[in-house]
N, C-alpha and C positions, 0 to 999 in steps of 0.2 A: 505494500500499501504506498501511496507517495505521500512523502514527510510534507511536502511544501507545494502550496496552491498560489493559484493565479487568481489575482483580482485588478481587472484592468483598470476599473474605476476608479481608485486609488492610484494610480501608478503619475499619474501626474505630480498630486500632491506631496508622495512620498519620494518620487524619485527623480524629477524632473530637475531640480535646483542640481541634486549630485552628480547625474548625467553631463547636465551642462558645463559644471565645472571640470571634468573630466575632460570633455570634450573639447574645451576653449584651451587646455594646457596643452593639447594634441595638433590642432588645428589652427590658432590663433588668429581668426577671425570670428565675430560672435554670428554673423549671418550663417555662415556655413555651419558653426555649431549649433544654432538654432535647429536647420535645418536636418542636419547627423540625427540629433535627439527625437524630434518630429519625426522622422522615417525609423528610428526605431522601435517606440511607440506604434507605428503601424505595420511594420514587419512582427514584432510580438504579436499583435493582436490576430493577424495573418495565421501564424503557427502557432497560436497558442493549444490546438490540438497537439501539438506533438512535445509539449513540458510534460516532462516525466515527472516531477516533484523532488529530482535528486539533489537539485543546488537550489539554492536560495533565489527569492524571485528578483532581488537586485541584481544577484551573478550574473541570472541568465538573461537578463536586460542589458549587463553588461557586456558580455562574452557576445551578442546580437550589434552593441555599439562598437564594437572591436573591427567586428566584421565590414560595420560599414565605413568607420576610419580609413579601414584599408582599400576598400573600395573607391572612395572617394580621392585617393592620393594615385591608385591606378589608373583613376579616368584622368587625373591631371596631366601624367605622363603618361596619358597613351595618346595617340595621334588619333587612332581608333574611335577612342571615346569621346572625341571634339565633331567628329566628321558629323551624326548624326543620335539623337535621341528621342527617342518615341517613348511617348508617357499612357499611357493608358487613364481615360478618365471616367470610368465607371466599372465599377466589378458588378456591375449588376448582371444576370446571367442574358438577359436578353440584348445586352449590348456588349460581349465578350469580342472581344479584337479591335475594337473601336479606338482609335485613337485619337487624341487630343486634337493634333494640327489637321485630323479630317474635319473637324465640326467649327473651327474658324473659318467664318464666313470671308472671302477674295472681297477686299476694300473695291475690286473692281468689278465685281462681279455679285455687289447685292440687288437684292429685289426684294419685293416689296414684302413676301414674309420673311426673310431673312430681317429687315428692319423694325417688321411688327416684335419679334418673337426678341431681338436686341433690346428695344425696348419695355418689352414685359418683364426680362428679366432683369433687367434694370431696375424697371420700379419694385419685383419680386426682390430684391436684394435690398434695396431702401427699406422696404419697408421689415425687413428680417431685422436689419442693423436699429431701426427704431424697437425693437424686442429686445434686443440686447440688454444687459446692466449698463448704466451709464459709462462707469469707466472703462468695459469693455470693448463701447462702442465708439469712446475715443480712443481708445489704445489703438484699437483695427484700422479706424481712420486716417490716424497719424501714420501709423507704421506702413500700412499696406497700400493704402489711397493715395495719400500725399506725398508717403514715400520718405517722410522724415527719419533721419538718421535716431537708431537707438538710443545712443548716449544723450541725445538733446530731447528726447521724449522722457527720459530718465531722469533728466533736471528739471525737465518743465513740470512733473508729476510725482517728484522725489518718490521714485521707485528704483529697484536696483536692475540690470539687465535681466537676470533670470526671472524675476519678476515679472517685468514685462514681457519673457518669454510666453510664461503660465499664461496669464493674460491673454496674450494673441493666439495662442493654442485653445483656452477655451472660448475665445472667439470665434475660431474659425471652426470649430467644433459645431457650438450652439450654429450659427449660421449655415452651414451643410444640412445637421438636423432641418433648421427652418424650411431650407430651398427646397428640401427631400419631401418633406411633408406639405408644402405649400406651392410647389412650381413645377419641379420635375415628376408629379405625378398626375399633371394636367392634361 
C-alpha cells in the first residue's frame, strides 16, 4: 500500500515557493522559472496516475521539475528546438491533435465569423476577469495583458515575486475554468 498520496489542490500553496526558489537558482530568469514551475504542476497532474506513493509528494514534484529544467537547457542549446514548437491547445478528446497555431486567424484572411468569434472571446475574457478576486484580476492584467515587469508589479503591490507567481497561476486557473464553463461549451 502506498505511503504517500497526491493532493494537487494544495500544490500551489504548499510547494510553489519552494519549487520557484529551486528553479530560479538554476535558470536565473524569473519568467522562465515561473513557466517551469507551472509546467511541473501541469505534468504532475497529467502523470498523477503514475505516482506510486513511494516518494514524498514534494520529492516527486522536484523530480519532474529537474526534468523540465534539463529540457529547458536542451531546447536552448539545440537548433532543432528553435525551428518549430507546436503547442496543443486542448486536452479534450474531441480536439486531440489540433495545434494552437492552427486556430489563430490569419490577419489577411479574417472573415466575419472569425471577427465575431474574436469579439465574443474578448467579451468572455472580460466577463471572467470581472469574476476574479480584485487582487488576482489586477495582478493578471498588469503581468499578462499590460506586460509589466515582475519587479515593478511587486513594488507597486508590495508582494514578493513568488507571491505574484502564485496569484497569476490562480488567476489563470480561474480564468480557464470560467472560460470553459461559459464560452467553450457554447
